[in-house]
N, C-alpha and C positions, 0 to 999 in steps of 0.2 A: 408823829409816829409813836405807837405804843411801845415803850421800852421793855415791856414784860411779855411780848408776844401777842399773837392774835387772840381776840376774844372768842368765846364759844358762839356768840351770835354771828360774828363775821365768818367764822368757819362754816357755819350752817348756810349763810347767804351765798358764799362762794361755791360751795358744793352744789347748791341748787342752781345758781345762775350760770355756772360754767357748763352746765348741760346744754344750754343754747348753742354754745360754741362747738361742743362735741357734735351736735346735730348738723351744724353748718359744715363742719369738716367731713362728716359722713355723707351729706348730700352732695358736696362738691366731688367726693371720690366716685360718685356714680357717673359723673360726667368726665372727670379728668383722671387719667391713670398715671401713677408713679410720681406725682408732684406734691406729695403731702407736705414736704418741708417748705416749698414755696407757698402753699396755701396757709400753712401755719404762720409763716413769717409775715404774710400780708395781714393776717388777723392781728398779729402782734403790733404791726405798724398802725393799724386802725385803732386799736385799744390804747396805744401809747401816743397817739396823735402825731405820728411821724410820717416820713416818706421813704420810699424804697426804690433802689436802682437794681435792675435785673440784667445780667449779662448772659447771653446764650445765643447759639445759632438759631436761625429761623426754623419754625415748625415744632417747637417744644412746648406748645400750649400756653405760652405766656399770656396772650390776649384772652384765650378761653378761660384761663384760671381767674383773672381779675374780673372779667365780664360775668362769670358764673357767681363769684362772691358778691358782686354788686347786686345781682338779682336776688340772691339769698338774703341780702341785707336791706332790700328795697331801697337802694340808693340810685341816684341819677348818675349814669355812666356816660363818659365821652371818650372817644379815642381820637387822638390828634396825630396825624402822620407828619413827623418833622422832616422838612426838606430844606435844601440850601436857599430856596427862594421864599421861605416862610417869613411873614412879617409879624411884629408884635401884635398888630391889630387882628391878625388871623387867630391869635391865641386869646387875647383879653377882650376884644370887641372894639367898636369904633363909634364915632358920632356921625349920624346920617342927617344931611341937610334936607329939609322939606321946603321947597320953593313956594308952596301955597301960603304958608303962614310965616315964612322966614325964620323958622325955629330949627334947632338941632335936637334930635332925639338920640338916645343911647341904645345901641344894639350890642347886647352883651355877648361875649364869645364863649367858646366851649369850656373855658377854664371855670365857668360858673356851674360846675357839677360837683357831686359829692366825691366821686372817684374818677380820676383823670388818668388815662393811659397815654403817656408821652412816648410814642413809638419811635425808636431810633433817634433819641434825643440829641445825640452828638452830631447829627446832620444839619442842625439849625445854626445860624450865625449868632454872634455875641448879643445883639440887641434882643433877640428872642429869649436867650438864656437869662438876660437881665429881667425881662418881664416875668418869666417863670419863677425866678428867684424871689421877686417881691411877693408873688402869690404864695410860694412855699414858706417863706420866712415870716412875712408880715401878716399873712392870712387876709390880704386885701389886694385889690386891683385898682389901678389908676387909669381912667379913661378921660382924656382931655384934662380939665381942671378938677374933676370930681373923683373921689375915692369911694370904692364900694367894698364892704366887708364880705368875705366868703362864709359859707355855712360852717357850723361847728364841726360837722363831719366832712372833712376835706383831706383826701389822700392823693398824692401824685405818685404813680408807679411809672418810672421811666425805664426804657429798655435800650440796650446797646448791643450791636452785633460785633463780636470780637474778630470776625474774619474779613470784614470789608472796611478798610480804613481810608480808601480813596474818597475824597469829597466830604470828609468829616472834620468837625471842629472839636478837639478834645475839651472836655469839661474842665473849667478852672478848679483848682483845689478848693477855693472858697465855696463854690457851688457843690462840689462833691461832699464837703463837710456838712451840708444841710440835709443830705440824705441820711436818715437814721441807719439804714442798712444797705449794703451792696451784696446781692445774692448772685452766685454763679450757678447755673443749672446745666446739666449735661444730658447726654442721650439716655433714653430709657433702656432698661435691660431687655434681653431677648423675650422673656415672658411678658414683660409689660408692653412691649411693642405688639406682641400677638394679641393682647387684650385690646389695645388701641385699634388694631385692624378690625377685630370682631365688633367693636362698638361703633366705629366711625366710618367704616367702608360701606356707606349707604348713600344712595342718591338723595333720598328724602332727609331733611334735617330732623334731629331729635326734638322731642317736645320740651316745653319749658317746665318751670317748677315754681311753687309758691314761696314767697318770702318767709323766712323764719323769724327775723328780727327787723326792726325799723330804726330810723335815725335816733329817735328818742330813747330806744333801748340801748343803743351804743353809748349815748351820753350817760345813762344810768350805770352801765357796766364800767365806764371809765372811773366813776366815783369809787367803785369797789376796788378797781386796780390800784388807785391811789392809797387805799387802806391796807393793801397787802403788806405784811410785816417784812421789813428788811433789817436784819440784825446788823449790829455794828461790825461784827466779824466779816459779814458778807460785804459791807461797805469797804472795809479795809482790803479785802480780796480784790474788789473791783479797782480800787486805787492802785494797788500793787501791780496789777496787770497793765493798766494804762501807763503808769509811771515807768514800767520796764520798756515801753516803746520809745521813751524819750531818753532815759539813762540806763541802758542795759547793764552797765558795769555795776550800778547800785543793786541790781537783782542777781548778781553773780553770773551775768551773761556777757562778759567782756568781748568774746569773739563776735557778737552780733553788732557791736558798735560800728564797725566799718561798713555795715550793710544798710544802716538807717541814717538817712539825711535829716529827716524830721519825723518826730513821733506824733501820736494822736493828741488832739486838742482836748481841753476840759469838756467840750461837748460830748466826746466819746464816753467819759465817765457818767455824765448825766443820762445819755441814751442807754448805756449798759444797765444802769440801775432801773430806769423806767421800763425798758424792754424786758428785763428779768422779772419784774413784777407782773407784766402782762403775760409772759410765758407761764409763770407759776399759776396765774389765774386760769389760763386755758387748760392747764394740767390738773385743775381742780384743787389747788392748794392755797391756803391763806398766808403762806410764807414762802420766801425765796430760799432755795438751796444752791450750793455751789455748782451743781450740774446745770442749772438754768443759766448761770453766768457763762460757764464753759461752752454750752451749746450755742450761745449768741455771740461770743467774743470775736470769732473770725468774721462773721457777717458785719459786725459793727466797726471793726478795726481795719479790715483789709484795704479800704479806700482812704484811710486816714494816715497810713504809714507811707512816707515817701522814701523810696529806696535809692541807694547810691548807684553810680556807674559800676562799681565793683560787684554789687549784687546782681546786676544784669549780666555781667561777664560770667559770674559763677552760677547763674541760674537760680538765685535765691529769691523766691517770691514773698510778698507780704504774708501769704497764707502760711508758708513755711516758718517765717519769723514768729507769727502768733502761736503756731504749734509748739515751737521751742520755748516760748515764754510760758505757755500753759503747762508744759511739762516740768518747768523749773519752779514756778511760784508755788509756795506752800498752800495747800487747800485747807481751809478752816474746818 
């Protein structure tokens, strides 16, 4: 990292290349109404090489958003409906025996895509979660005795339905920690829903669109994201925020201590730094500002803070705790 700030060449490159992402967001907005934050966060995850968990009731365009972005990026897209009877082989693939030559051949599963939508991920049993976790964390899949690497562009977007808990398997904290961000999406506004009706209430499907970038472009853009300038004061700000989730008293937030069982892991600090760089890039800057960190903090921390029983009784959510922390920690 350049300790003296971004170079003029880097500033010029980022201003030029970030225009591709502006075009993607604008193109997606012609299909999806009112979900700009979701689209932006998916792009952050792609640029930062992370995964994303989305929680929201059915019908809020989660599938449409990720499928649209996959088309705009020219990426292979697969949707997997997670159910209680799903098997690991349904996800990663299996060995098929051919009696003619007595040989096994490998049939790869839908996980071998660039962008995978794991729909209602909490409905699948533990063995499926284990197979998904290997793909997410190790970027590889094991079928039989062989291990297969996944593509460099590989994103898992998992969804959860917050209103139906019957027949679900809560994701273990270790797996939740592997998701860079957890996004919660809500109903559209009245005006947004009117736009949705006008665009979508047709019997005939809308037409497609041409890709704006390709997988090779994403790899190149990731190199620029790595070069985004992250000042030491911003690093300190990130560490102060994450540290406050573990020891609130050290940040002058003693009352929060009784609400937090466990704080965020070091992975939160890493993800907050990397994602802030990606968001700065999307916004056309060669450097991270505190607002980038603040905008992403809740999405990166909400699923990493384990609250106490007392927090449940008092109705204190992880989001509320992060808000209190951001309001207290000094901004550089």
